[in-house]
KOLMI-551796 format. One line per 3 residues: for each residue x, y, z of C-alpha. Coordinates in Angstrom, 2 decimals, decimal comma. Layout:
% KOLMI-551796
X:Y:Z; ...
//
This chain:
% KOLMI-551796
-37,60:11,42:57,64; -34,66:12,86:59,55; -31,24:11,28:59,30
-31,47:9,79:62,78; -34,96:8,38:62,16; -33,65:6,81:58,98
-30,68:5,57:60,96; -32,97:3,88:63,48; -34,73:1,78:60,85
-31,53:1,29:58,86; -29,73:0,07:62,01; -32,37:-2,62:62,38
-31,96:-3,58:58,71; -28,18:-3,78:59,00; -28,62:-5,85:62,16
-30,66:-8,29:60,06; -27,99:-8,72:57,41; -25,02:-8,74:59,78
-26,71:-11,46:61,85; -27,03:-13,70:58,78; -23,53:-15,19:59,18
-24,37:-18,69:58,18; -21,01:-19,46:56,63; -19,03:-19,12:59,84
-21,66:-20,77:62,02; -22,18:-23,76:59,72; -18,43:-24,26:59,58
-18,50:-24,58:63,37; -21,26:-27,19:63,04; -19,08:-29,26:60,72
-16,07:-28,93:63,01; -17,97:-29,82:66,18; -19,80:-32,77:64,64
-16,49:-34,33:63,63; -14,98:-33,82:67,09; -17,47:-33,35:69,92
-20,50:-34,53:67,95; -22,51:-31,29:68,62; -23,00:-28,00:66,70
-22,18:-24,58:68,16; -24,94:-23,77:70,73; -24,77:-20,05:69,76
-26,16:-20,81:66,30; -29,72:-21,32:67,52; -29,51:-18,01:69,42
-28,29:-16,21:66,31; -31,18:-17,59:64,28; -33,61:-16,43:66,97
-32,02:-12,99:66,94; -32,33:-12,88:63,15; -36,01:-13,71:63,31
-36,56:-11,04:65,96; -34,72:-8,53:63,76; -37,14:-9,24:60,92
-39,97:-8,67:63,37; -38,38:-5,39:64,51; -38,29:-4,11:60,91
-41,89:-5,17:60,48; -42,84:-3,34:63,70; -40,95:-0,23:62,61
-42,75:-0,21:59,28; -46,14:-0,67:60,97; -45,40:1,97:63,64
-48,26:4,50:63,80; -49,27:7,11:62,97; -47,50:6,59:59,65
-49,93:4,79:57,31; -48,72:1,76:55,34; -47,91:2,44:51,74
-48,02:-0,03:48,87; -44,23:-0,20:49,13; -44,48:-1,03:52,85
-47,00:-3,84:52,20; -44,77:-5,34:49,49; -41,79:-5,17:51,84
-43,79:-6,88:54,60; -44,54:-9,76:52,22; -40,84:-10,15:51,47
-40,01:-10,06:55,19; -42,60:-12,78:55,77; -40,84:-15,06:53,29
-37,45:-14,25:54,85; -38,83:-15,12:58,30; -40,18:-18,40:56,96
-36,78:-19,28:55,46; -35,03:-18,44:58,75; -37,47:-20,54:60,77
-36,99:-23,49:58,42; -33,21:-23,32:58,77; -33,52:-23,23:62,57
-35,86:-26,22:62,49; -33,29:-28,29:60,57; -30,46:-27,20:62,90
-32,59:-28,28:65,89; -33,02:-31,73:64,31; -29,26:-32,15:64,02
-28,81:-31,20:67,66; -31,55:-33,63:68,74; -29,58:-36,75:67,59
-27,20:-36,43:70,56; -28,54:-39,42:72,50; -28,14:-41,98:69,72
-25,17:-44,30:69,12; -22,05:-42,79:67,58; -22,29:-44,48:64,18
-26,08:-44,03:63,94; -25,80:-40,42:65,12; -23,23:-39,63:62,43
-25,34:-41,22:59,70; -28,49:-39,34:60,83; -26,58:-36,06:60,91
-25,30:-36,75:57,42; -28,87:-37,13:56,19; -30,03:-34,01:58,04
-27,11:-31,95:56,76; -28,24:-32,83:53,27; -31,69:-31,47:54,15
-30,11:-28,35:55,67; -28,10:-27,82:52,49; -31,30:-27,93:50,44
-33,00:-25,46:52,79; -30,13:-22,97:52,47; -30,12:-23,35:48,68
-33,86:-22,64:48,67; -33,23:-19,54:50,81; -30,72:-18,31:48,24
-33,27:-18,80:45,46; -35,82:-16,81:47,48; -33,33:-13,98:47,91
-32,42:-13,98:44,21; -36,10:-13,87:43,29; -36,65:-10,74:45,45
-33,23:-9,25:44,90; -34,22:-6,13:43,01; -37,44:-5,60:44,98
-35,69:-6,08:48,31; -32,97:-3,61:47,41; -35,31:-0,97:46,01
-38,11:-1,13:48,55; -35,92:-1,48:51,64; -33,69:1,39:50,68
-36,72:3,44:49,65; -38,42:2,75:52,99; -35,35:3,72:54,94
-33,65:6,51:53,06; -32,08:7,59:49,86; -28,45:8,09:49,00
-28,80:11,65:50,23; -30,16:10,39:53,54; -27,12:8,16:53,86
-24,83:11,12:53,20; -26,70:13,07:55,84; -26,30:10,24:58,34
-22,55:10,06:57,75; -22,36:13,74:58,63; -24,15:13,35:61,97
-22,07:13,93:65,09; -22,88:10,45:66,46; -21,78:8,66:63,30
-18,31:7,85:64,65; -19,83:6,17:67,70; -21,67:3,63:65,53
-20,54:0,01:65,15; -17,70:-0,23:62,63; -19,67:-2,64:60,43
-22,64:-0,22:60,40; -20,34:2,69:59,47; -18,90:0,60:56,61
-22,34:-0,18:55,20; -23,53:3,44:55,51; -20,43:4,69:53,71
-21,01:2,22:50,83; -24,66:3,28:50,51; -23,64:6,96:50,52
-21,27:6,21:47,64; -24,09:4,60:45,65; -23,18:0,91:46,12
-25,82:-1,76:46,76; -23,81:-3,07:49,67; -26,68:-4,73:51,52
-27,75:-6,91:48,67; -24,18:-7,86:47,74; -23,37:-8,74:51,35
-26,49:-10,86:51,76; -26,07:-12,68:48,44; -22,41:-13,44:49,15
-23,35:-14,66:52,62; -25,80:-17,17:51,22; -23,34:-18,28:48,55
-20,62:-18,73:51,17; -23,10:-20,68:53,27; -23,91:-22,93:50,34
-20,19:-23,61:49,75; -19,65:-24,47:53,39; -22,65:-26,79:53,30
-21,02:-28,49:50,32; -17,77:-28,75:52,31; -19,72:-30,30:55,16
-21,14:-32,79:52,69; -17,63:-33,66:51,54; -16,51:-34,23:55,11
-19,60:-36,33:55,85; -18,87:-38,37:52,73; -15,25:-38,78:53,85
-16,41:-39,90:57,27; -18,86:-42,31:55,70; -16,08:-43,77:53,56
-13,97:-44,24:56,69; -16,88:-45,97:58,41; -17,41:-48,18:55,38
-13,69:-49,05:55,34; -13,79:-49,92:59,04; -16,76:-52,19:58,44
-15,01:-53,81:55,50; -11,82:-54,33:57,53; -13,81:-55,89:60,35
-15,62:-58,14:57,90; -12,30:-59,23:56,36; -10,89:-59,88:59,83
-13,85:-62,09:60,72; -13,63:-63,94:57,41; -9,90:-64,46:57,93
-10,36:-65,85:61,44; -13,19:-68,12:60,33; -11,02:-69,50:57,55
-8,12:-70,10:59,95; -10,41:-71,84:62,44; -11,76:-74,11:59,70
-8,23:-75,33:58,94; -7,22:-76,13:62,51; -7,48:-79,56:64,10
-6,75:-80,43:67,71; -3,44:-82,27:67,31; -1,99:-80,00:64,62
1,06:-79,05:66,70; 1,25:-82,13:68,93; 4,20:-83,82:67,25
6,13:-80,54:66,94; 5,67:-79,84:70,64; 6,72:-83,33:71,69
10,09:-83,12:69,96; 12,68:-82,13:72,53; 15,01:-79,23:71,89
18,58:-80,50:71,38; 21,40:-79,75:73,77; 22,93:-76,30:73,47
25,79:-77,40:71,21; 23,97:-80,04:69,17; 23,50:-79,25:65,46
25,19:-75,84:65,71; 27,61:-77,01:63,01; 24,80:-76,86:60,41
25,28:-73,11:60,03; 28,91:-72,80:61,09; 30,55:-74,74:58,25
32,46:-76,87:60,78; 36,01:-76,24:61,94; 39,37:-77,94:61,62
40,78:-76,88:64,93; 39,67:-77,97:68,36; 39,85:-74,46:69,73
37,51:-73,12:67,05; 34,94:-75,75:67,93; 34,98:-74,95:71,60
34,85:-71,21:70,97; 31,65:-71,63:68,95; 30,19:-73,77:71,70
31,00:-71,21:74,37; 29,49:-68,37:72,33; 26,24:-70,26:72,03
26,19:-71,26:75,70; 26,27:-67,59:76,73; 22,56:-67,54:75,85
21,60:-70,53:78,02; 19,56:-69,96:81,18; 21,52:-72,43:83,30
24,94:-71,22:82,24; 26,84:-72,18:85,39; 25,82:-75,84:85,23
26,58:-75,93:81,52; 30,03:-74,41:82,07; 30,80:-77,10:84,66
29,71:-79,74:82,17; 31,82:-78,20:79,41; 34,89:-78,21:81,63
34,56:-81,94:82,21; 33,75:-82,52:78,54; 36,95:-80,68:77,64
38,91:-82,95:79,95; 37,54:-85,93:78,05; 38,50:-84,42:74,69
41,99:-83,56:75,94; 42,46:-87,23:76,85; 41,93:-88,32:73,25
44,48:-90,50:71,56; 46,22:-89,48:68,35; 44,08:-91,88:66,33
40,89:-90,58:67,93; 41,85:-87,02:67,10; 42,69:-87,98:63,54
39,28:-89,64:63,16; 37,63:-86,59:64,66; 39,30:-84,26:62,16
38,13:-86,42:59,26; 34,61:-86,32:60,65; 34,70:-82,55:61,12
35,85:-81,98:57,55; 32,99:-84,13:56,27; 30,59:-82,24:58,50
31,89:-78,89:57,24; 31,25:-79,99:53,66; 27,67:-80,96:54,53
27,16:-77,63:56,30; 28,44:-75,68:53,29; 26,15:-77,69:51,01
23,08:-76,93:53,10; 23,87:-73,20:53,48; 24,50:-72,89:49,73
21,12:-74,49:49,12; 19,38:-72,07:51,49; 20,83:-69,13:49,58
20,41:-70,54:46,07; 17,55:-69,20:43,89; 17,80:-72,20:41,55
17,57:-75,18:43,91; 14,21:-75,65:45,63; 14,33:-79,12:47,24
16,62:-80,56:49,94; 16,38:-84,09:51,36; 17,64:-85,11:54,81
17,81:-88,88:55,31; 18,71:-90,99:58,30; 18,35:-94,27:60,10
15,48:-94,79:62,57; 16,25:-92,91:65,77; 19,09:-90,87:64,26
17,53:-87,52:65,21; 15,89:-86,43:61,94; 12,86:-84,88:63,64
15,01:-83,09:66,22; 17,18:-81,65:63,45; 14,15:-80,56:61,41
12,65:-78,72:64,38; 16,04:-77,12:65,06; 16,26:-75,89:61,45
12,66:-74,67:61,38; 13,09:-72,56:64,52; 16,68:-71,35:64,29
17,03:-67,65:63,31; 19,99:-68,43:61,02; 17,64:-70,31:58,70
15,73:-67,11:57,93; 18,95:-65,11:57,82; 20,37:-67,32:55,07
17,12:-67,38:53,08; 17,09:-63,56:53,18; 19,59:-63,79:50,32
16,50:-64,49:48,18; 14,30:-61,71:49,57; 13,41:-59,77:52,68
11,44:-61,20:55,59; 11,12:-64,85:54,48; 8,37:-66,91:56,12
9,10:-70,34:57,62; 6,42:-73,06:57,68; 6,81:-76,56:59,10
4,89:-79,77:59,63; 5,79:-83,04:61,34; 4,03:-86,13:60,01
3,54:-88,69:62,77; 2,50:-92,25:62,13; 1,77:-92,90:65,81
-0,42:-89,83:66,12; -4,05:-89,13:65,30; -5,35:-89,75:61,76
-4,91:-86,13:60,64; -1,28:-86,23:61,80; -0,41:-88,98:59,34
-2,53:-87,85:56,38; -1,83:-85,53:53,47; -4,94:-83,55:54,38
-3,52:-82,83:57,83; -0,26:-81,71:56,23; -2,05:-79,30:53,88
-4,31:-77,93:56,63; -1,25:-77,21:58,78; 0,77:-75,52:56,04
-2,16:-73,45:54,75; -3,06:-72,39:58,30; 0,49:-71,12:58,87
0,68:-69,45:55,46; -2,61:-67,57:55,83; -1,68:-66,61:59,37
1,50:-65,02:58,00; -0,31:-63,08:55,25; -3,81:-62,09:56,50
-3,95:-59,28:53,94; -4,28:-61,89:51,18; -7,49:-63,44:52,54
-9,87:-61,19:50,50; -8,11:-62,16:47,26; -8,23:-65,83:48,21
-11,97:-65,62:48,92; -12,49:-63,73:45,68; -10,73:-66,56:43,82
-12,49:-69,33:45,77; -15,85:-67,93:47,00; -17,01:-71,24:48,46
-14,26:-71,06:51,09; -16,35:-68,53:53,01; -18,68:-71,42:53,87
-15,95:-73,57:55,47; -16,67:-74,28:59,13; -14,15:-77,01:60,02
-11,42:-79,10:58,43; -14,08:-81,67:57,57; -15,49:-79,19:55,01
-12,22:-79,08:53,09; -11,27:-81,53:50,38; -7,64:-82,24:49,55
-8,18:-80,60:46,17; -9,53:-77,43:47,84; -6,57:-77,36:50,20
-3,97:-77,93:47,51; -5,45:-75,37:45,09; -5,82:-72,76:47,82
-2,29:-73,37:49,10; -0,73:-72,97:45,66; -2,73:-69,80:44,98
-1,83:-68,34:48,42; 1,86:-69,07:47,81; 1,61:-67,25:44,48
0,25:-64,13:46,21; 3,33:-63,80:48,43; 6,16:-61,52:47,38
8,41:-63,03:50,06; 10,43:-66,28:50,07; 8,65:-69,18:51,78
10,79:-71,81:53,54; 8,95:-75,09:54,26; 10,10:-78,02:56,40
8,21:-81,35:56,20; 9,44:-84,05:58,56; 8,69:-87,78:58,36
7,65:-88,47:54,76; 7,96:-92,19:55,57; 5,38:-91,83:58,36
2,54:-90,90:56,00; -0,56:-93,08:56,07; -0,13:-95,82:53,47
-3,89:-96,27:53,04; -5,85:-96,01:49,82; -6,47:-92,26:50,08
-2,86:-91,32:50,87; 0,41:-93,17:50,40; 4,05:-92,32:49,84
3,69:-91,94:46,07; 0,89:-89,40:46,41; 2,93:-87,48:48,97
5,97:-87,46:46,67; 3,78:-86,01:43,93; 2,69:-83,22:46,28
6,32:-82,56:47,25; 7,28:-82,22:43,59; 4,44:-79,75:42,93
5,17:-77,62:45,99; 8,93:-77,40:45,36; 8,19:-76,26:41,79
6,51:-73,08:43,08; 8,83:-70,17:42,35; 8,97:-68,62:45,83
9,29:-71,89:47,78; 12,29:-73,61:49,37; 11,31:-77,09:50,58
13,34:-79,27:52,96; 12,01:-82,79:53,66; 13,21:-85,68:55,80
12,61:-89,42:55,77; 14,20:-92,78:56,16; 16,16:-93,81:53,07
13,44:-96,11:51,77; 13,63:-97,22:48,14; 10,62:-95,19:47,00
12,14:-91,97:48,38; 15,58:-92,74:46,96; 14,05:-93,22:43,53
12,24:-89,86:43,48; 14,33:-87,58:45,72; 17,94:-88,60:45,06
18,32:-85,87:42,41; 18,06:-83,20:45,13; 20,98:-82,12:47,33
20,94:-84,17:50,53; 22,87:-85,69:53,40; 22,42:-88,60:55,81
22,23:-87,30:59,36; 23,80:-90,42:60,89; 26,99:-89,68:58,92
27,57:-86,26:60,48; 26,41:-86,43:64,11; 29,28:-88,34:65,73
30,41:-85,18:67,53; 26,89:-84,44:68,77; 26,35:-88,04:69,89
29,65:-88,08:71,74; 28,79:-84,91:73,63; 25,42:-86,42:74,51
27,04:-89,64:75,76; 29,59:-87,71:77,81; 26,81:-85,63:79,36
24,82:-88,74:80,36; 27,77:-90,62:81,82; 28,82:-87,52:83,74
25,38:-87,05:85,31; 24,31:-90,67:85,90; 27,50:-92,74:86,14
28,90:-90,66:88,97; 30,33:-93,73:90,77; 32,76:-94,41:87,92
36,16:-92,71:87,58; 36,55:-90,12:84,82; 38,65:-92,44:82,65
35,96:-95,14:82,76; 33,28:-92,62:81,78; 35,40:-91,56:78,82
35,96:-95,12:77,65; 32,26:-96,03:77,89; 31,20:-92,85:76,07
33,64:-93,49:73,21; 32,65:-97,14:72,85; 28,93:-96,35:72,84
29,45:-93,71:70,14; 31,55:-96,05:68,01; 28,82:-98,69:68,12
25,89:-96,29:67,62; 26,52:-95,69:63,91; 24,94:-92,26:64,17
21,70:-93,31:65,93; 20,91:-91,08:68,91; 18,18:-93,37:70,20
20,51:-96,38:70,17; 22,91:-94,42:72,39; 20,12:-93,40:74,79
18,83:-96,97:75,12; 22,30:-98,47:75,44; 23,26:-96,01:78,17
19,96:-96,75:79,89; 20,78:-100,46:79,90; 24,28:-99,78:81,23
22,80:-97,60:83,98; 20,53:-100,46:85,07; 23,51:-102,78:85,15
25,43:-100,26:87,25; 22,50:-100,05:89,68; 22,59:-103,85:89,98
26,25:-103,77:90,99; 28,05:-104,30:87,68; 31,67:-103,16:87,67
33,39:-101,55:84,70; 34,39:-104,94:83,28; 30,78:-106,17:83,44
29,54:-102,96:81,80; 32,07:-103,19:78,97; 31,15:-106,84:78,38
27,45:-105,95:78,35; 28,12:-103,14:75,89; 30,21:-105,29:73,56
27,30:-107,68:73,00; 24,69:-105,01:72,21; 23,22:-105,53:68,70
23,64:-102,57:66,29; 20,01:-102,44:65,11; 17,30:-100,86:67,23
14,88:-103,77:66,93; 17,57:-106,20:68,01; 18,52:-103,84:70,82
14,92:-103,81:72,12; 14,95:-107,59:72,09; 18,32:-107,78:73,84
17,30:-105,30:76,54; 14,49:-107,58:77,71; 16,77:-110,58:77,79
19,23:-108,68:79,95; 16,62:-107,89:82,61; 17,72:-111,21:84,15
15,95:-112,35:87,30; 13,63:-109,36:87,14; 12,51:-110,13:83,57
9,20:-111,77:84,55; 8,20:-108,94:86,89; 9,34:-106,30:84,40
7,47:-107,98:81,58; 4,18:-108,13:83,49; 4,17:-104,49:84,55
5,64:-103,21:81,29; 3,15:-105,21:79,21; 0,24:-103,59:81,06
1,65:-100,11:80,42; 2,33:-100,92:76,77; -1,14:-102,41:76,15
-2,96:-99,42:77,61; -0,89:-96,94:75,60; -1,49:-99,00:72,43
-5,24:-99,19:73,14; -5,33:-95,42:73,61; -4,31:-94,94:69,97
-7,89:-95,73:69,00; -9,13:-92,58:70,76; -7,28:-90,30:68,37
-5,62:-88,07:70,97; -2,65:-88,17:73,36; -3,05:-90,26:76,50
-2,74:-88,21:79,67; -0,76:-89,56:82,60; -3,80:-89,31:84,88
-5,79:-91,47:82,46; -2,98:-94,02:82,37; -2,90:-94,19:86,18
-6,69:-94,62:86,42; -6,71:-97,30:83,74; -3,86:-99,15:85,45
-5,77:-99,17:88,76; -9,59:-98,97:88,23; -10,16:-98,65:92,00
-8,82:-95,11:91,70; -11,77:-94,26:89,45; -14,26:-94,85:92,29
-12,15:-92,74:94,64; -11,98:-90,02:92,00; -15,76:-90,01:91,49
-16,81:-90,25:95,15; -14,11:-88,31:96,93; -13,12:-84,69:97,27
-11,83:-83,47:93,92; -8,81:-81,55:95,20; -7,85:-84,42:97,52
-8,12:-86,92:94,68; -5,98:-84,75:92,39; -3,33:-84,51:95,09
-3,50:-88,29:95,45; -2,94:-88,75:91,71; 0,04:-86,40:91,84
1,55:-88,40:94,72; 0,95:-91,70:92,92; 2,59:-90,36:89,79
5,67:-89,23:91,72; 6,13:-92,75:93,04; 5,28:-94,57:89,80
7,02:-92,43:87,20; 10,44:-93,88:87,91; 8,91:-97,35:88,23
7,36:-97,05:84,77; 10,65:-95,95:83,24; 12,51:-98,85:84,88
9,91:-101,51:84,05; 9,52:-100,32:80,45; 13,30:-99,92:79,99
12,89:-96,42:78,57; 10,48:-97,36:75,76; 7,79:-95,01:77,17
8,34:-91,34:77,87; 6,29:-88,47:79,28; 5,97:-84,94:77,93
5,32:-81,42:79,25; 6,29:-81,54:82,94; 5,15:-83,08:86,23
1,37:-82,57:86,24; -0,54:-85,84:85,63; -3,57:-83,91:84,36
-1,66:-82,26:81,53; 1,36:-84,51:80,98; 1,05:-87,04:78,19
2,73:-90,41:77,69; 3,82:-92,08:74,45; 6,43:-94,41:73,00
9,94:-93,04:72,87; 10,10:-93,71:69,15; 8,09:-95,19:66,33
10,55:-98,10:66,15; 9,65:-99,13:69,73; 5,98:-99,26:68,80
6,77:-101,26:65,66; 8,85:-103,73:67,69; 5,92:-104,47:70,01
3,28:-104,71:67,27; 5,13:-106,44:64,45; 7,69:-108,84:65,95
7,21:-112,19:67,67; 9,26:-111,03:70,66; 7,14:-107,91:70,98
3,89:-109,88:70,85; 5,16:-112,28:73,51; 6,03:-109,33:75,69
2,52:-107,85:75,36; 0,97:-111,23:76,23; 2,66:-111,12:79,64
-0,29:-108,92:80,65; -3,13:-111,36:81,39; -5,81:-108,66:81,60
-8,54:-109,35:79,00; -8,61:-106,81:76,18; -12,24:-105,91:76,90
-11,43:-105,14:80,51; -8,52:-102,90:79,50; -10,66:-101,02:77,00
-13,47:-100,55:79,54; -11,05:-99,27:82,17; -9,53:-96,87:79,65
-12,99:-95,61:78,63; -13,89:-94,92:82,25; -10,56:-93,20:82,88
-11,04:-90,89:79,91; -14,66:-90,09:80,81; -13,69:-89,17:84,36
//
């Protein structure tokens, strides 16, 4: 065989081995499957070319007229096995490519399985090569040329025009190296390593998919658990409590002041953040005029009050920052503003800022017990559901550990599935998982249901257990009832009615300025001071007294009449309610009749366990509206209700003397109506005067209930 004839067959052989570049191609498969989801399309072509190269060698060996030798036949058998291995690899690659139309997750999983098969096929190909290693080397080189033939080829004139890879192989063969076999073996080994790398990446991808599934499962479990804790009126009482005026309660964090200028500077700084700043500035200017007109004795009394207030402020701030004191008790008379203060504290950013002395990013939870609300709002179970809902909402990452500790919680579907024991145990465990301080506000301990399953004593026991938790700061409020004095007096505390004289005075000045506009400034100042002196720290008393004075002013009372009326007001709320009805004078009978109907419907609505909407109140007051609502055009009827409410809202407030109030805005479909305070409800239900007032409504109870049912169903 001449050198060039040997070169012809040898070129085909080298083409075979140089085409087997599985390592690089399979790396592209791995890369594309993780990005585009498809292998390199050139790979299939390369495998086809490889198979054709095997066929070319076979054809060259069989080329006549040279007869086949035993060596040629043995080599053909080896080529047959190589072709079979190549075809099998291509078949597996085609399967990977064919999964393109399936879903992303399913496609990735299928490719992972098929890559495993491909890995096995390549490993089997390596074993086949190893098994024929010596034979392949000997017979192929023998069939092509010897070392001398290779030397001869390298000396041919056309050698330098050959492909650089072919020149490299020929040079190695001429030097006696088994370059072909080494190259092929290393190629398969490199391929096997890359297949293993692909497997690692597939495993990594699978772990990521598994983690995503686990995260989604935890998210669903967390949301289900939150939903099971929630009840419809959970935030009703909190939302009904009005935000205080811009300057009210600011002293809690300021430590008070002993100079008038300091007080006003703090007020002005806070007012910079108010939306209606211009109106507020006008009000402040007039307020300042009132303060400037103070007598020496009034200023002396004010300074004493401010020093006492500063001491209370310092006590509360020290408690917020103290790691050793866990419980604080705010007391106060009925209507003194305890709930308003508690909401202020729970939402003010300075609360968290002070608690940060104990740890970063403290969480604030709050609940407002409400005797006049739905059953869950006045029960310990409702309190625990609310606090646990807020706590788990703040730390969703702890849900898996909670479910691991209490597996049965995964079955909870609503708050009815929870027992108080489950709630209490879960709450304590969840608190223990937190590495952050937890500040809790519970308002209205005295409004808890006093039934067999609840009661003040049971609530006090819960308070003691919660405040004993290491990461908890607990602030509670209640009236100063004997049972609470006995068990909470050891904690730092203050009575709100002792420290709100300044706030009440500003409130009174604001009301007289806006509503008593017919009076001279000096008369407004005198009335505001006298009302505050008589209020004894009760905001509601001031509001009701000013309301009564406003009615007198509307009826033509002069300043002397107003001062006489004010001087006879009783100091207690219940007595004030009673006195207000007596002072309605000639209008008392008309007021009583209309007011009694409003009161009775609102009281009846308590049995339905949800807030009474204004639209329902209007329909129940006038059942003929129900027929119009059912038979008429819906939008027209809604407009009619809105018009009726505009005309009757003021009438209701006048007839009821301020004992009923509305919430949310001016839409009768969403606005709700309720008693201004628990004490007003208690006056009507539990005093002889209140019962007589309710009896002024001659409508039979059954008729009222039926009308209310129809109104709610509409």
